C-alpha positions as CSV (number, residue, x, y, z in Angstrom):
1,M,-39.3,-29.9,33.4
2,S,-36.9,-31.9,35.7
3,G,-34.8,-29.8,37.7
4,F,-33.5,-30.3,41.1
5,T,-36.2,-30.2,43.1
6,T,-37.2,-33.7,42.7
7,S,-38.8,-35.1,46.1
8,P,-35.8,-36.7,48.7
9,D,-38.2,-39.4,49.2
10,Q,-38.5,-40.3,45.1
11,R,-34.7,-40.5,45.1
12,R,-33.8,-42.2,48.6
13,G,-31.0,-44.7,48.2
14,R,-29.7,-43.8,44.7
15,P,-26.5,-42.4,44.1
16,G,-26.6,-38.8,44.8
17,W,-29.9,-38.2,46.4
18,I,-28.4,-36.8,49.4
19,M,-26.3,-34.5,47.8
20,S,-28.9,-33.9,44.9
21,G,-31.6,-33.3,48.3
22,E,-29.0,-30.6,50.0
23,M,-29.0,-28.5,46.6
24,A,-32.2,-28.1,46.5
25,E,-32.7,-26.9,49.8
26,Q,-30.5,-23.7,49.1
27,P,-33.5,-21.1,48.6
28,A,-35.1,-21.9,51.6
29,V,-31.4,-21.5,53.6
30,L,-31.0,-18.4,51.7
31,R,-34.5,-17.5,53.0
32,R,-33.7,-18.4,56.3
33,I,-30.7,-16.5,56.9
34,L,-32.3,-13.5,55.5
35,A,-35.2,-13.6,57.7
36,D,-33.9,-15.1,61.2
37,G,-29.9,-14.4,60.7
38,A,-29.7,-11.2,59.1
39,P,-30.4,-9.2,62.8
40,A,-27.7,-11.4,64.6
41,V,-25.4,-10.9,61.3
42,R,-26.3,-7.0,61.4
43,A,-25.7,-6.5,65.4
44,T,-22.4,-8.5,65.6
45,A,-21.3,-6.4,62.3
46,E,-22.1,-3.4,64.7
47,A,-20.3,-4.4,67.2
48,I,-17.1,-5.0,65.2
49,A,-16.8,-1.8,63.0
50,A,-17.3,-0.1,66.9
51,R,-13.7,-1.8,67.4
52,R,-12.4,0.1,64.3
53,P,-9.6,-2.9,63.3
54,R,-6.9,-1.8,60.8
55,F,-6.7,-5.2,59.1
56,V,-8.7,-8.3,58.3
57,L,-7.5,-12.2,58.3
58,L,-9.4,-14.9,57.0
59,S,-8.8,-18.1,58.0
60,A,-10.3,-21.4,56.2
61,R,-9.8,-24.7,54.7
62,G,-11.7,-26.6,51.6
63,T,-15.3,-25.3,50.5
64,S,-15.1,-22.7,53.3
65,D,-11.7,-21.5,52.1
66,N,-13.3,-20.7,48.8
67,A,-16.2,-18.4,50.5
68,A,-13.3,-16.6,52.3
69,L,-12.0,-15.7,49.4
70,Y,-15.5,-14.3,48.3
71,A,-15.4,-12.3,51.5
72,K,-11.4,-11.1,50.7
73,Y,-12.6,-9.5,47.8
74,L,-15.9,-8.1,49.4
75,I,-13.5,-6.4,52.0
76,E,-10.7,-4.8,50.3
77,I,-13.4,-3.5,47.3
78,R,-16.7,-2.9,49.7
79,L,-14.6,-1.8,52.9
80,G,-10.9,-0.6,51.3
81,L,-9.4,-2.8,54.7
82,P,-6.4,-4.6,53.9
83,C,-7.1,-8.3,53.9
84,G,-5.2,-11.6,54.1
85,L,-5.6,-15.3,54.0
86,T,-3.8,-16.8,57.2
87,S,-1.1,-19.6,57.2
88,M,-2.6,-21.3,59.9
89,S,0.7,-23.5,60.2
90,T,2.7,-20.9,61.4
91,T,1.1,-20.8,64.9
92,T,-0.2,-24.4,65.0
93,A,3.2,-26.2,64.0
94,Y,6.0,-23.2,63.9
95,G,4.8,-21.7,67.1
96,A,4.7,-17.9,65.9
97,K,3.5,-15.4,67.7
98,P,2.4,-12.4,65.8
99,H,1.0,-9.3,67.1
100,F,-2.7,-8.9,66.3
101,D,-3.8,-5.9,68.4
102,D,-7.0,-4.3,66.0
103,V,-7.0,-6.9,63.5
104,L,-10.4,-9.2,62.6
105,L,-9.9,-12.7,62.5
106,I,-12.9,-13.9,60.5
107,T,-12.5,-17.9,60.7
108,V,-15.2,-19.7,57.9
109,S,-15.8,-23.7,59.1
110,Q,-19.1,-26.0,58.2
111,S,-18.6,-27.9,61.2
112,G,-16.4,-25.7,63.5
113,G,-14.6,-29.2,64.2
114,S,-11.3,-28.7,62.8
115,P,-8.2,-28.5,65.3
116,D,-5.6,-26.3,63.0
117,L,-8.5,-24.0,62.9
118,T,-9.6,-23.9,66.2
119,A,-6.2,-23.4,67.6
120,S,-4.7,-20.9,65.4
121,T,-8.0,-18.7,66.3
122,A,-7.5,-19.1,70.1
123,A,-3.7,-18.4,69.3
124,A,-4.9,-15.4,67.9
125,R,-7.5,-14.2,70.5
126,A,-4.6,-14.5,72.9
127,A,-2.4,-12.7,70.7
128,G,-5.1,-9.4,70.8
129,A,-7.3,-10.3,68.0
130,I,-11.0,-9.9,67.2
131,T,-12.0,-13.2,66.4
132,L,-15.3,-14.2,64.7
133,A,-16.4,-17.8,63.8
134,V,-18.7,-18.5,60.9
135,T,-20.2,-22.0,61.3
136,N,-23.4,-24.4,60.9
137,N,-22.4,-25.6,64.4
138,A,-23.3,-23.0,67.5
139,D,-21.7,-25.8,69.9
140,S,-19.0,-26.3,68.0
141,P,-14.6,-25.8,69.6
142,L,-14.6,-23.1,67.2
143,A,-17.1,-21.4,68.0
144,E,-16.9,-21.5,71.9
145,V,-12.8,-20.1,71.1
146,S,-14.0,-17.3,69.1
147,E,-15.2,-14.1,70.3
148,F,-18.1,-13.7,68.3
149,H,-20.2,-16.5,66.2
150,L,-22.5,-16.3,63.0
151,D,-24.7,-19.5,63.0
152,L,-25.3,-20.2,59.1
153,L,-28.6,-21.5,59.5
154,A,-28.2,-24.5,56.7
155,G,-29.4,-26.9,58.6
156,P,-27.3,-30.7,58.7
157,E,-25.8,-31.5,56.1
158,K,-25.4,-35.2,55.2
159,A,-23.5,-35.2,52.0
160,L,-20.0,-35.4,52.0
161,P,-19.5,-32.6,49.3
162,A,-20.6,-29.5,50.3
163,T,-23.5,-27.3,48.6
164,K,-26.2,-25.3,51.1
165,T,-23.1,-25.0,53.2
166,Y,-21.3,-22.7,50.8
167,T,-24.1,-20.4,49.8
168,A,-24.8,-19.9,53.3
169,E,-21.4,-18.9,53.9
170,L,-21.3,-16.5,51.0
171,L,-24.6,-14.6,52.5
172,V,-23.3,-14.6,55.6
173,L,-20.2,-12.8,54.7
174,Y,-21.7,-10.4,52.4
175,L,-24.2,-9.6,55.0
176,L,-21.3,-8.9,57.5
177,V,-19.6,-7.0,55.0
178,E,-22.6,-5.0,54.3
179,G,-23.2,-4.2,58.3
180,L,-19.6,-3.4,58.7
181,R,-20.1,-1.0,56.5
182,G,-23.6,0.7,57.7
183,G,-25.5,-0.9,54.6
184,D,-28.5,-3.1,54.9
185,G,-27.5,-6.1,52.6
186,A,-31.1,-5.2,50.7
187,P,-30.0,-6.5,47.3
188,A,-29.8,-9.5,48.6
189,A,-33.4,-10.5,48.8
190,A,-33.6,-11.2,45.6
191,L,-31.4,-14.0,46.0
192,P,-33.6,-16.8,46.9
193,D,-36.2,-16.5,44.0
194,L,-33.7,-16.2,41.7
195,A,-31.6,-19.2,42.9
196,E,-35.0,-21.2,42.1
197,Q,-35.1,-20.1,39.2
198,V,-31.6,-21.2,38.4
199,L,-32.1,-25.0,40.4
200,A,-35.6,-25.5,38.0
201,R,-33.3,-26.1,35.0
202,G,-31.9,-29.0,35.9
203,D,-32.2,-30.6,32.7
204,E,-29.8,-28.2,31.1
205,V,-27.2,-29.0,33.5
206,R,-27.6,-32.8,32.7
207,D,-27.3,-31.8,28.9
208,L,-23.9,-30.4,29.6
209,A,-22.8,-33.2,31.8
210,H,-23.0,-35.4,28.8
211,R,-19.9,-32.9,27.6
212,Y,-17.9,-34.1,30.2
213,R,-18.3,-37.5,31.0
214,F,-15.1,-39.1,29.8
215,A,-13.1,-35.7,30.5
216,Q,-9.5,-36.1,31.5
217,R,-8.7,-33.1,32.9
218,M,-10.9,-29.6,33.6
219,V,-9.4,-26.0,33.7
220,L,-11.6,-23.1,35.2
221,T,-11.2,-19.7,34.7
222,S,-12.7,-16.5,36.0
223,R,-11.9,-12.9,37.4
224,G,-13.1,-10.6,40.4
225,Y,-15.8,-11.8,42.5
226,G,-16.0,-15.2,40.1
227,Y,-12.7,-16.5,40.5
228,P,-13.8,-17.9,44.0
229,T,-16.5,-19.4,41.9
230,A,-14.2,-21.2,39.5
231,K,-12.2,-22.5,42.8
232,E,-15.3,-23.8,44.2
233,A,-16.5,-25.4,41.5
234,A,-13.0,-27.3,40.7
235,L,-12.8,-28.9,44.6
236,K,-16.5,-29.6,43.5
237,M,-15.8,-31.7,40.3
238,M,-12.2,-33.1,41.5
239,E,-14.1,-34.6,45.2
240,T,-16.9,-35.8,43.7
241,S,-16.2,-37.4,39.7
242,Y,-12.2,-37.5,40.7
243,I,-11.7,-35.1,37.5
244,P,-8.3,-33.1,38.0
245,A,-9.7,-29.5,37.5
246,L,-7.6,-26.9,37.6
247,A,-9.1,-23.5,38.8
248,Y,-7.2,-20.2,37.5
249,S,-8.0,-16.2,37.7
250,G,-7.8,-15.2,34.0
251,A,-4.9,-13.2,34.4
252,D,-2.8,-16.2,36.0
253,L,-4.3,-18.3,33.0
254,L,-2.5,-16.0,30.7
255,H,0.8,-16.0,32.3
256,G,1.6,-19.7,31.5
257,P,-0.8,-22.5,32.2
258,L,-2.6,-21.2,28.8
259,A,0.1,-23.4,26.7
260,M,-1.8,-26.5,27.9
261,V,-5.1,-25.3,26.5
262,D,-6.0,-26.8,22.9
263,N,-8.9,-27.9,21.1
264,I,-9.9,-31.0,23.5
265,S,-9.1,-29.2,26.7
266,P,-12.7,-28.3,28.3
267,V,-12.5,-25.2,30.1
268,I,-15.6,-23.4,32.0
269,A,-15.7,-19.7,32.2
270,I,-17.4,-17.9,34.5
271,V,-18.6,-14.3,34.0
272,T,-20.0,-12.0,36.0
273,E,-22.1,-9.0,35.2
274,G,-19.9,-6.5,36.2
275,R,-15.8,-5.6,35.8
276,G,-14.6,-8.5,36.8
277,G,-16.9,-10.1,33.3
278,Q,-15.2,-7.3,31.5
279,A,-11.7,-8.0,32.4
280,L,-11.9,-11.7,31.4
281,Q,-12.9,-11.1,28.1
282,P,-9.5,-11.0,26.8
283,V,-8.9,-13.9,28.1
284,L,-12.0,-15.5,26.5
285,D,-11.0,-14.3,23.2
286,R,-7.6,-15.9,23.6
287,L,-9.4,-19.4,24.5
288,R,-11.6,-19.3,21.4
289,G,-8.1,-18.5,19.3
290,R,-6.9,-21.3,21.0
291,G,-10.1,-23.4,19.7
292,A,-11.1,-24.5,23.4
293,D,-13.5,-26.3,24.1
294,L,-15.4,-23.4,26.2
295,V,-18.8,-23.5,27.9
296,V,-19.9,-19.9,29.8
297,I,-21.6,-19.7,32.7
298,G,-22.7,-16.3,33.3
299,P,-25.7,-13.7,32.0
300,H,-27.5,-13.7,29.1
301,P,-24.8,-11.3,26.7
302,H,-22.1,-13.7,27.3
303,V,-23.7,-17.2,26.8
304,T,-24.5,-17.7,23.1
305,A,-26.0,-21.2,21.6
306,A,-22.7,-21.7,20.4
307,S,-20.9,-21.7,23.4
308,G,-23.5,-24.5,25.2
309,G,-23.1,-22.6,28.4
310,F,-25.6,-21.5,31.0
311,A,-27.3,-18.2,30.9
312,L,-28.2,-17.0,34.8
313,P,-31.0,-14.4,35.7
314,T,-28.6,-11.9,37.0
315,A,-30.7,-9.0,35.8
316,G,-30.3,-6.1,38.7
317,L,-28.4,-8.0,40.9
318,P,-24.6,-6.4,41.7
319,E,-21.4,-8.2,40.8
320,E,-20.4,-8.9,44.3
321,L,-24.2,-11.1,44.6
322,Q,-23.9,-13.4,41.4
323,P,-21.8,-16.0,43.1
324,L,-24.5,-17.0,45.0
325,L,-25.9,-17.9,41.4
326,E,-23.2,-18.5,39.9
327,I,-22.0,-22.2,41.6
328,L,-25.6,-23.5,41.5
329,P,-25.5,-24.7,37.8
330,L,-21.5,-26.0,38.8
331,Q,-22.8,-27.6,42.0
332,K,-24.8,-29.8,39.5
333,L,-22.7,-29.9,37.0
334,A,-20.2,-32.0,39.4
335,H,-23.3,-34.0,40.6
336,E,-24.4,-35.3,37.3
337,V,-21.2,-35.7,35.6
338,T,-20.2,-37.7,38.3
339,L,-23.4,-40.1,37.9
340,A,-22.3,-40.7,34.4
341,R,-19.1,-42.1,35.4
342,G,-21.1,-44.7,37.7
343,Q,-20.0,-43.2,40.9
344,D,-21.7,-41.6,44.0
345,P,-21.1,-38.2,44.5
346,D,-22.3,-38.5,48.1
347,A,-19.9,-41.0,49.4
348,P,-16.2,-39.6,47.4
349,R,-13.6,-41.7,48.4
350,A,-11.2,-40.5,50.9
351,M,-13.2,-38.1,52.5
352,S,-14.9,-37.2,56.3
353,K,-17.2,-34.8,57.1
354,I,-14.8,-33.2,59.6
355,T,-11.3,-33.0,57.9
356,Q,-9.1,-33.4,61.4
357,T,-6.1,-31.3,60.3
358,H,-3.5,-30.0,62.9
């Protein structure tokens, strides 16, 4: 079976070969984090836990913002701490002077080079925050201004659409939260092998991509831990294939946007095995009732032959870890749809690897 694991040398020079190769690296990156990065994550978590932060803020842009949203669910559910996403312009553009005593600020960035992330983190540290940078560059400006730093260990990422750094962010953030609550993150040990199983099924995704070659728009939806996956998949679809893709929490979808869904509207639902998936079921019923072109990404009980979806091997994997598998076929879907539309997913127009936001 042709999957994601063809040798990069065999694809060199073809459209999308860099992104494809980096997607294929993800099981190795996950193994590296578990073997080499976990001790540093645990030590950092212990040092931060000793400071007893009363509130957590998350700061990020783009793909990293979706990883930060995943961390927000982890922190609120697993730690019971209030958690929010920052608005960096309040300090960088408006010059606000917040009081950050006993606040943990986690700034997530693949490059660690965005000026607004660096400036807002430095301002938060000066205002009393415990600052932690999570980046793929230990020598970055963001790592330099932060009190603590965690390295994603993903290796150089050359394709403009981020893939391996996203799943690396999810795993590092999961291990961090587990460390803050005194856990060892042992359930994550199953991830690399499961990721390999998913990535070996590239032909299934390629067949699914034909469904979306001429799509004019797309809706992605989920609940709970799966919602960041919906947002990240929508971002990947927009930045590679240029299809307008809207991501909604299933609850928000019912509060108005459902009206735009009809029998020619492609809808992808990400269903986690757990409470988030249970909460999404009424939304799926409503979508089916409207005759939506619905595809489900999730565990076997939720994916039927009629749905034309992608069944994930999640048996025994906690709900909070399933997003690391959910995103894999959706990364590949964005890649394949882009190729089918005659475009190059390695080089989306109007994009650069380090976005200079201020």
